[in-house]
VEXKOLGU-249675 format. One record per residue (C-alpha): x, z, y; residue in one letter. Coordinates in pm, whole numbers, padded with zeros to 5 digits, always signed. Each point is the difference from the previous one (the first is absolute). Example, Ala and Ser with C-alpha at 12.3 -4.5 7.8 and 13.67 -1.06 7.14 Angstrom:
2
+01230+00780-00450A
+00137-00066+00344S
This chain:
414
-00124+03999+01479M
+00184-00256-00236L
-00173-00327+00058F
+00034+00094+00371T
+00350-00028-00009S
-00066-00355-00208L
-00200-00155+00225M
+00187+00154+00340K
+00305-00137-00155Y
-00163-00354-00138T
-00230-00106+00273I
+00176-00163+00301R
-00181-00333+00043T
-00332+00024+00063G
-00216+00369+00015A
-00219+00166-00254I
-00224+00305+00023Q
+00012+00217-00325V
-00299+00284-00015I
+00159+00280-00273D
-00242+00206-00245H
-00072+00234+00295R
-00103-00239+00254G
+00301+00011+00203D
+00092-00364+00168A
+00327-00112-00011H
+00115-00366+00166I
+00348-00130-00113F
+00200-00350+00115G
+00019-00116+00358D
-00199+00015+00337V
-00262-00252-00145S
-00340+00106-00100P
-00071+00064-00337P
-00081-00286-00181R
-00166+00238-00280C
-00093+00315-00083T
+00049+00160-00370V
-00167+00335-00146R
+00187+00198-00243L
-00250+00210-00198K
+00235+00202-00218K
+00255+00251+00084A
+00198-00137-00285S
+00073-00317+00149L
+00234+00192+00235D
+00244-00054-00303Y
-00112-00261-00224T
-00018-00279+00276L
+00398+00089+00115T
+00162+00009-00378F
-00187-00326-00106N
-00135-00208+00302P
+00008-00338-00159A
-00207+00136-00277L
-00179+00292+00156A
-00158-00120+00294V
-00181-00287-00188P
-00134+00212-00230E
-00097+00232+00242A
-00216-00292+00146Y
-00128-00111-00323M
-00071+00373-00108E
-00191+00042+00348G
+00198+00283+00129D
+00139-00191+00268L
-00251-00189+00221V
+00037-00236+00255I
-00218+00116+00290E
+00063-00271+00287D
+00179-00310-00093G
+00014-00202-00323T
+00187+00033-00321L
+00205-00346+00110F
+00102+00234+00338D
+00136+00272-00156F
+00174-00191-00253I
+00117-00219+00230E
+00162+00274+00209L
+00127+00157-00277V
+00209-00311-00148A
+00121-00075+00382I
+00170+00321-00021N
+00099+00027-00373Y
+00363-00035+00066S
+00022+00320+00158N
-00266+00221-00359V
+00335-00130-00204E
+00251+00160+00235S
-00187+00322+00045F
+00270+00271-00106P
-00237+00187-00215L
-00055-00318-00222L
+00335-00096+00013S
+00114+00295-00174A
-00260-00020-00255L
+00174-00327-00088R
+00307+00133-00023W
-00098+00247-00258V
-00152-00277-00186G
-00405+00047+00099I
-00150-00384+00089G
+00314-00124-00227S
-00069-00377+00074K
+00068-00026-00417K
-00328-00179-00134L
-00115+00012-00361K
+00027-00372-00120Q
-00059+00060-00340F
-00271-00336-00071N
-00068-00100-00359P
-00339-00204-00050I
-00236+00317-00039G
+00101+00136+00291I
+00019-00293+00222A
-00347-00107-00132Q
-00101+00359+00060K
+00106-00015+00397N
-00186-00349+00054V
-00333+00132-00120A
+00027+00275+00253H
-00031-00254+00269H
-00119-00275-00110Y
-00241+00078-00259D
-00212+00183+00264L
-00367-00118+00097S
-00023-00392-00071D
-00234-00014+00367E
+00265+00195+00218L
+00208-00300-00011Y
-00258-00200+00133D
-00088+00244+00277L
+00379-00105+00170F
+00160-00281-00139L
-00015-00366+00054D
-00260-00160-00211R
+00277-00105-00279D
+00079+00364+00021R
+00362-00113+00113Q
+00176+00409-00034Y
+00335-00048+00155S
+00139-00132+00338C
-00158-00296+00147A
+00206-00242+00186Y
-00113-00052+00382F
+00076-00345+00187T
-00171+00120+00284D
-00068+00363+00076P
-00359-00115+00029D
-00089-00084-00302E
-00249+00170-00214D
+00114+00133-00320I
-00153-00254-00186E
+00241-00239+00146T
+00298+00197-00020A
-00072+00045-00387Q
-00037-00334-00050L
+00335-00083+00173N
+00151+00264-00190K
-00125-00216-00319K
+00124-00323+00130R
+00363+00163+00140H
+00057+00118-00345L
-00081-00322-00197A
+00254-00208+00263S
+00306+00231-00152K
-00155-00083-00380M
+00110-00376+00016L
-00362-00085-00123L
+00021-00401-00005D
+00109-00057-00344Q
-00264-00030-00233K
-00036+00220-00297G
+00114+00311+00088L
-00017+00328-00167N
-00066+00278+00278V
+00064+00356-00076L
-00221+00287+00277D
+00162+00322-00108I
-00248+00255+00143G
-00285-00238+00081S
-00254+00223+00151G
-00340-00191+00018W
+00125-00329-00115G
-00032-00149+00395G
+00351-00095-00021L
+00006-00152-00346G
-00295-00235+00079M
+00118-00107+00332Y
+00341-00109-00194I
-00190-00163-00244A
-00260-00195+00254G
+00344-00150+00192V
+00165-00132-00299C
-00048-00061-00363D
+00135+00269-00124A
-00065+00251-00268D
-00040+00359+00143V
+00057+00317-00210T
-00077+00308+00171G
+00099+00394-00122V
-00123+00315+00156T
-00025+00363-00080L
-00334+00058+00122S
-00335-00060-00213T
-00228-00035+00278E
+00267-00270+00118Q
+00014-00151-00295Y
-00361-00038-00089K
-00101-00125+00387V
+00266-00277-00002S
-00078-00152-00348N
-00406+00012+00095E
+00112-00132+00355R
+00230-00283-00206A
-00323-00080-00189R
-00222-00050+00265M
+00225-00232+00206A
+00074-00218-00342G
+00342+00069-00018L
-00001+00232-00314D
+00145-00323-00183D
+00351+00041+00178R
-00034+00341+00152V
-00023+00320-00164R
+00137+00356+00025F
+00059+00262-00231H
+00043+00351-00021L
+00349+00044-00037Q
+00347+00158+00091D
+00241-00347+00116Y
+00276+00204-00198R
-00242-00062-00334D
+00046-00436+00086L
+00198-00188-00195S
-00039-00393+00075R
+00150-00148+00326Q
-00153-00168+00270F
+00114-00244+00269D
-00139+00196+00293R
-00048+00361+00087I
-00161+00227+00232V
-00032+00343+00081S
-00175+00159+00265V
-00050+00368+00151G
+00145+00116-00364M
+00360+00058+00036F
-00076+00328+00183E
-00097+00116-00329H
+00276-00045-00174V
+00225+00294+00113G
+00365-00001+00094K
+00167+00039-00282K
-00180-00239-00218N
+00087-00301+00238Y
+00264-00121-00269A
-00282-00033-00240E
-00240-00160+00214F
+00265-00288+00064F
+00170-00013-00328N
-00378-00084-00117K
-00039-00256+00268L
+00260-00193-00092R
-00123-00004-00333G
-00328-00068+00035L
+00099-00334+00273L
+00065-00336-00149T
+00377-00143+00096D
-00101-00182+00282D
-00279+00233+00131G
-00114+00177+00299V
-00048+00311+00078A
-00215+00166+00336V
-00027+00388+00029I
-00198+00174+00266H
+00067+00356+00111S
-00034+00308+00240I
+00314+00110+00060G
+00235+00169+00255R
+00205-00140+00294L
+00224+00318+00006D
+00171+00182-00252T
-00132+00115-00320P
-00246+00255+00028S
-00270+00159-00196P
-00381-00116+00032I
-00236+00199+00246N
-00084+00321-00235P
-00399+00001+00046F
+00007-00377-00090I
+00172+00066-00289R
-00179+00305-00153K
-00350-00116+00115Y
-00040-00343+00033I
+00318-00217-00196F
+00152+00219-00242P
+00345-00116-00157G
-00002-00234+00292A
+00354-00080+00231D
+00074-00200+00242L
+00391-00189-00058P
+00214-00072+00303S
+00180-00382-00043L
+00321+00181-00048S
-00126+00158-00339E
-00120-00314-00126I
+00247-00234+00043T
+00283+00103-00186P
-00239+00036-00284V
-00075-00345+00046V
+00355-00091+00009E
+00069+00165-00347Q
-00306-00185-00199T
+00175-00320+00092G
-00315-00137+00192L
+00066-00196+00336V
-00224+00168+00314C
+00007-00317+00182T
-00235+00132+00289D
-00127+00263+00146I
-00271+00083+00290E
-00085+00301+00178I
-00360+00061+00068L
+00005+00248+00306R
-00328+00130+00181I
-00225-00253-00233H
-00080+00279-00220Y
-00104+00280+00292A
-00225-00273+00095E
-00173-00026-00358T
-00009+00356-00006L
-00177-00027+00331R
-00288-00242-00087H
-00048+00235-00317W
-00006+00322+00198R
-00289-00148+00198E
-00179-00173-00276A
+00036+00375-00152F
-00152+00154+00285N
-00241-00160+00029A
-00130+00036-00311R
+00082+00339-00054R
-00376+00139-00052N
+00006-00246-00311E
+00322+00109-00158V
-00090+00371+00065A
-00308-00096-00210L
+00247-00134-00282L
+00214+00317+00021Y
-00016+00297+00284D
+00135+00047+00353E
+00348+00141-00174K
+00022-00324-00152F
-00058-00152+00339C
+00253+00210+00161R
+00260-00065-00269M
-00002-00368+00038W
-00038-00003+00379D
+00303+00171+00007L
+00160-00204-00277Y
-00084-00342+00254L
+00134+00171+00291V
+00284+00128-00131I
+00107-00313-00138C
-00055-00171+00282E
+00207+00226+00188M
+00276-00053-00227G
+00005-00360+00064F
-00021+00043+00366R
+00247+00298+00050Y
+00196+00064-00278E
+00178-00321-00109N
-00271-00129-00292L
+00030-00328-00046M
-00090-00256-00269V
+00237-00264-00138F
-00029-00306-00250Q
+00285-00073-00177I
+00020-00314-00185Q
+00232-00025-00296L
+00137-00258-00260S
+00273+00012-00284K
+00178-00293+00150S
+00098-00105+00354L
-00155-00366-00050E
-00360+00072-00096T
-00106+00070+00373V
+00074-00283+00316P
+00306+00028+00239L
-00233+00101+00287T
-00365+00165+00050R
-00126-00270+00134D
-00201-00058-00313Y
-00175+00329+00005M
-00104-00095+00345F
-00083-00312-00061E
-00211+00058-00338W
-00218+00295+00219E
-00066-00253+00250R
-00112-00218-00204T
-00247+00252-00219Q
-00126+00101+00333R
-00129-00303+00127E
-00132-00077-00347R
-00187+00350-00020E
-00111-00074+00371K
-00136-00405-00106S
-00212+00219-00305A
-00150+00230+00208T
-00102-00237+00221R
-00137-00227-00273D
-00208+00261-00116K
-00136+00099+00276A
-00099-00364+00028A
């Protein structure tokens, strides 16, 4: 069997039991007890799982054709992730790549209409879904854990504060742009910590409605507003620009367009901060299951693909920070919250949707733990003199703001 050959070649650390469609059991891996047992229900899986495992294995689980009978989905995906470099070197798959099957070339056509359709695929799902597993502010990006034991609410507040510390918000009357403003939490936070006028743009109809309603309810709608608009349609300039979790949707061939537009939107003494998922190693395509079912059109850059483009636009890269395990821990919190309320998700959609999203959360977590994914934050300006000479201003602002927030919480409790 082809799949048997693939598993025998691949699983070297840890062990797994696979029961084929005939009921025959096979154990692959080292001498340790199997971490999980997987049953294959169809004979055709022997071929489909072998020729394109990164896509076909998740699809088979989502469709119910691959069933985990002992252990958990997390056990299965983690075991595969630990051994995945062996999958990539499997002779048959290497031969297929050589003749062009499984090519790393990706479609990067990203006009405004396509971009909006891709955003709607994920972010315009049921409004109730995101309330089931995100924090109260609906921060749907990497949290920032200053302590491993922090809960997701604290870590997401840390993230907003950490980003804000890089934006030099001590000046009064700043005009701030949030590209890919989500449900409005970051824009509202920025307006709450400084005297700024905040504009957010999103391509999600649901996020646009929710974020404006949140600003109105918070009494911030006089200086915080969100538009259903592509950043490329903006024409005015801003003193500060922030973008969190949007750059992953730009596409490699469109990086020059993005950074050239960013430069045009930024005032001469302005500061921009970009927060995005990326790769620690050489450029590679995004996981095909995630791209097909979760984030169509998404792409994860390596810094080697970004910095040459930034240099060509005339922007100055004034700071880069790499966050490593923070997103793995964020995804762990989301996964646990999602599964704790899985029955409610099933009522909104169905069990197939639950399996798909469970896969999404587990695969992404494994990517940050084992597959060289990370999050980067890049600070940009037009001039060498825009930001202070040392990074002390970031730490001092963040420390002071944390104490302000603690004091406000104590006063509110009293």
